[in-house]
C-alpha positions, 0 to 999 in steps of 0.5 A, spaced: 522 467 510 514 468 508 512 474 504 505 476 503 503 482 498 496 485 500 492 488 495 485 491 497 480 491 491 473 494 489 471 493 482 478 490 479 475 485 475 479 488 469 486 487 473 485 482 478 487 476 474 493 479 470 496 482 477 495 475 481 499 471 475 504 477 474 506 476 482 506 469 482 511 469 476 516 473 479 523 469 481 521 470 489 515 466 492 510 471 494 503 469 497 498 474 496 492 476 500 486 479 496 481 484 501 475 485 497 470 490 499 464 486 496 465 488 489 459 488 485 463 487 478 465 480 480 472 481 482 471 476 488 469 470 483 475 471 479 479 470 485 475 464 487 477 461 481 484 462 481 484 459 488 483 453 485 490 454 481 494 457 486 491 454 493 497 455 497 499 462 495 492 465 494 488 467 499 482 472 500 478 476 505 471 478 503 468 484 506 461 486 506 462 493 503 466 499 501 470 500 508 476 504 505 483 502 503 486 503 510 481 498 514 483 493 508 490 494 509 489 493 517 485 487 516 490 484 511 496 486 516 492 483 522 491 477 518 498 476 515 501 477 522 497 472 525 500 467 520 507 468 521 509 472 515 516 476 516 515 481 510 508 484 508 507 489 502 502 494 500 500 494 493 495 497 488 491 492 483 491 497 477 498 496 475 500 503 477 505 499 481 510 495 477 510 488 481 517 487 479 519 492 484 516 488 489 523 484 489 527 491 490 522 493 496 524 486 499 531 487 497 531 494 501 528 491 507 533 485 507 539 490 507 537 494 513 530 498 512 525 496 516 520 499 512 521 501 504 517 505 500 516 505 492 517 513 491 515 517 485 519 523 488 526 520 491 532 521 486 530 516 480 523 516 481 518 518 476 510 519 474 508 516 467 501 518 464 499 523 469 496 530 467 500 536 470 495 538 475 495 532 478 502 531 479 503 538 482 497 536 487 501 530 489 508 533 489 505 539 494 501 534 498 508 531 500 511 537 501 505 540 506 506 533 510 513 534 511 512 541 513 507 539 518 510 532 521 517 534 520 519 528 516 524 527 511 520 522 506 519 525 499 513 521 497 509 521 503 502 519 500 506 513 497 502 506 497 507 501 495 511 499 501 514 493 504 514 492 512 518 488 516 513 485 521 516 488 527 514 495 524 507 493 524 507 489 531 509 496 534 504 500 531 497 502 535 492 500 529 487 502 534 489 509 533 490 509 525 483 511 523 484 514 516 482 511 510 485 514 504 492 518 503 492 520 510 492 512 512 499 512 508 501 518 511 500 516 518 503 509 517 510 512 515 509 517 521 508 512 526 514 508 523 518 514 524 516 515 531 518 508 533 525 509 531 524 504 525 529 505 519 525 508 513 528 507 506 525 510 499 526 506 493 525 509 486 519 507 482 516 509 476 508 510 477 504 509 471 496 511 471 491 505 471 489 503 464 483 499 466 478 501 471 476 507 475 480 511 480 478 511 487 480 518 489 475 523 491 475 530 494 473 526 501 480 523 501 484 529 500 480 533 505 482 527 510 489 528 508 489 535 509 486 535 516 488 529 518 496 530 518 494 535 524 491 530 528 496 525 527 501 529 531 497 528 537 495 520 536 498 515 540 501 511 535 
């Protein structure tokens, strides 16, 4: 059973080595694909050095510029599907997602879920170290998405997920053109439209300690208007 964790990076030199070592220390064996968008801080150089230590587990795809989170994950999905991985994970590099929870997401899929989501807003989920304004914005964004798309997922913008490969094989990647939160919403919506079982697993989300957030006004605008577009897409 081959398992691939996909982590997009842009200027994550303060986090990437610790994240890689943590994933490889887990009791389950995971392979790790770093998709680096030309980080000027030398993130890719750190990964290259670690590949010497983990030649059979650590892989990297380098892209020429900052092309967006959504395209990085789609690149990673195609890479992993081509190489026969059965479970493919999305995860941030900044430790806002606890690597220990990879095993809980995997267990959910082993026990019947086709897509498991690390959820901040399902029962038992939490957010740590966020200002109230950002927490309320995120919470009501998920409410807004549920009202428009008529889906029951509590954490619609979550980016910590485990897919059974059959979910990704069914989705029309060419129709998924979003880059930020809208990408995360669209992938969940597509899975539901195809009739797959989606399960939310409660997690504690912790705001990053090192490096800068990639959140921007443009990412929020894409999500606000993108959900209306999703209803018309051939996913």
